N, C-alpha and C positions, 0 to 999 in steps of 0.2 A: 541512446537514440530515442527522440521523442516520438510518440505515436502520432500519425497523421490526424486521426480522430480517435479519442478515447472511447473504447467499446463499453467500459463500465467505469463510471467516474464514482469513487467511493465517498469522497467528500470535498467540501469547498473550503480550502484552508487560507488562512492569511495569518501574518505575524501579529502577536499581540504586544503592543508596546506600552499601553497604559500600566500604571502602577497599581498593584493589587495589595490589599491587606493580608498579612500573614495569618494564617489559621492553625489551629492546633492540629497535630497529626490526626487524631481520632475523629476529627470532623470530615476527613477524607475529601478534601477539595484541592484542586491545583492551586498552590501558593507562590509558585516559581522559586521557592527555596528548595533546591534540587534534592537535598538529603531528606528533608522531611516529606517531600512528595513521593520519593522512591520507597521510603519505609512505610508510608501510608498505603500506597498502591500495591506493594508486593511484600506484605509480611510473611513470617515463616507460617507454614501450616499445610495441610492437604485441602484441595479444592477440587470442585467440579467445574469444568469450563464447557461452553457451548462454541463449537466451531462454526463461524459465520461465513462460510465460503460458498454459499448459495445466494444468487440474485434473483428474486422473484420479479418478473416483468410481464407486461401484456403479451398475449400471443402474437399480436401484430409487431411489436418490437423485436421479438425473438426471431420471427420469421425474416424480417428486414436485416437483422444482425447476421443471420445465417447467410443471406445473399451476399452481404459485405465480406464475410470471411472466406466464402467460396471464391469470390472475385479476387481477393488478396493472394489465395494460394494460386490461383491461375496465372496471375501475372505480377509476381513479386517485384520484378525489376521496376515495373512502371510505378508501383506503389512506392518504392524506394525514391524514385524520382520526385513523386509528389511530396513526400516528407522533406526532402532537400528543398524544394521549392518554398514550402511553408516555413521552414527554418530561415531561408535567406530573405524572404520577403515579408514574413509575418502576416501574409494574407492567405485566405483559403483559395486554392485553385478552382477554376471554373468546373462546372459539371462535364464528365466524360462517361461515355457508355462503358468503359472498362471498370467502372465502379460496381458494375453487376446489377444495376437497377435502373428504372426510368428516372428522368430528371424529377418527376413529380414524387416518386418513392424516395430519392436521395433527400429532397427538401424534407419530407415527412420524417425519415430516418434521423436526420440531424436534430429536428425538433424533439423527437422522442428521447433521443439519448441526452439531450440537455434537460429533460423533464425529470428531475431526480425524484419528484414526489410521486411518479408512477413507478418507481423501482424500490424494493425493499430486501435488505440482507435477511436471510433466514438460516437457522442452524441446520447442518447436514448431519449433525450428531454431537455426541458430547464424550469427554474423556476425563480422566483423573490425573491431577498434576500434583507434584510436591514442590513447595518452594521453601529453600533454606536461606534466610536472610541473617547473616551473622558477621560482626566485625567489619562491617562496610562492605561486604561482598555478597552477592546474591547468585544462587545456583539453582537450577531446576532438575526435576526428574520427571519424565513423561514417556508415553509410548503412542503407537499408532500415528496418526497424522501429525502428532505433535512431538515425535521423536527427535526432532531437529533441536528442541529445547535442551536436550542432554548436552548439546556442544555449545551452549550459550551461557555466559556469565557476565555480571555487571559489577564493575568496580565504582561504588557511589562516590568515593572521595575524588577519583580521577575523572568521573563523568564519562566513562568508556564502557562500551558493550563489546565483548569479545564472542565472535561467532566463527567456529572452526579456528583457523589460525589467523584470522583477520581482526584488526582493531577498528571498530565503528565509532566514529567521533560525533559528538552532539552537534547537530545542525541548528536547531532552533526550537523554541517552544511552538506548538501548534495550537492554533485558535479557530475552530470551526464555529462560526457565529450564528449559523442558522440551523433549524432543524430540517431544512429542505435537502436531505441527503438520505442514503440508503438506510442508515441507522435510526432516522426519525428523531434525532437529538442533536442539540448544540454540544460540543465537547472540546475539552482541552487536553494537552499533553506534550510529549517530547518525541523528536525523531533523531534517530543515530543512523550513519550512513558510512560505508566504505565503498570506494570505487576506484578503479584504475583507469576510468574512461573520462576524466573531467575535461581534457582539452582534445579529445579525439575528434576529428573530422568525421561527419557522417559519410558512410560509403557511398561512392558515386554510381556504382553499377553492382550487378550480381556477383561479378568476380571478386571485387573487394569484400562484398558481403560474406562471400564463401570462405574467406581468409581472415576474417575479423577474430581478434581475440579480446575478450573484455570480461570484467567481474563487477558485479554490483550487489551488495548485501545490505539490507535495511532492518531496523528494529524500531517499531513504533509503540509508544506506551501512553495511554491516555486514561481518562475518567469520564464515564457517562454520568453527569450530576444527578439526572432525575431518577436513576435507578441505583446510583451509588456504585456501579460495577466498573471493574478495571478492564480496560480494552488494550489488546495486544496484537500486533501484526508482525509476523517474522516472514522475510523473503529473501530469496537468494538466486542469483543467476550467474552461471559461468559458461562462457563460449569460448571454445577453442577451435581455431580455423573453421568458424562458421557453425559448429555443432553444439548443441546444449550438452554440457556435461553435468551441470547442476541447474535445476529450475524448480522452485517451489515458492508458494505464497500462501501462507495460512493465517487468516484473521480469527481471533477467538475473544470471547469474553468471559471473565471469572465471575462465576455466581457469587452472590453475598452469603 
């Protein structure tokens, strides 16, 4: 299900179609040679990572976002109807007081949420991880917020990521062409996904929402070229009869 308005936009992505010159592994740049890139981005070793799950924003942005979230919780069925309207028409619905703010505040909020230069990802802490890259397979060992990595592995030859008992397929390369994002850098990488929700219709009312079952697991791997750091985001969501059974999203950066 698509969000009516993204509350936090992590990046602006577009598919890269141009041909790129292949680089040596030790140069650590995205070459679009999958095997070379994975071996360069995820070599064997012990690493310190910064967990980038905090978004710094202005006090005004935070205050308006809190209003929006409170309004969504107060009338979830109406918000669901607005999401359906956006999906069906491709247009933003008109202002409504149920958005939880005045029309002027709503206009201001949309402008602030689209101003990615005013937001910045910050580390909430750091952890140690171990990567084992042997024989075309990659395995992780971690703890704390990154404990989900213990249930993730990568098959380089098959271009698949395994998360719990799900197989995540390679969607495409990622190309963030501008530094106007919360990481303040252009970057490239790969995204893998598993979902059982590809063709599901958006719920029409709160009753359908309460009975929905769905799964979505993603693994994003990239390179911040300015710093040479590897970026990873692991995320999972499993809903059974409208209730969250699993929900996590952890972005982190491997220090050099």
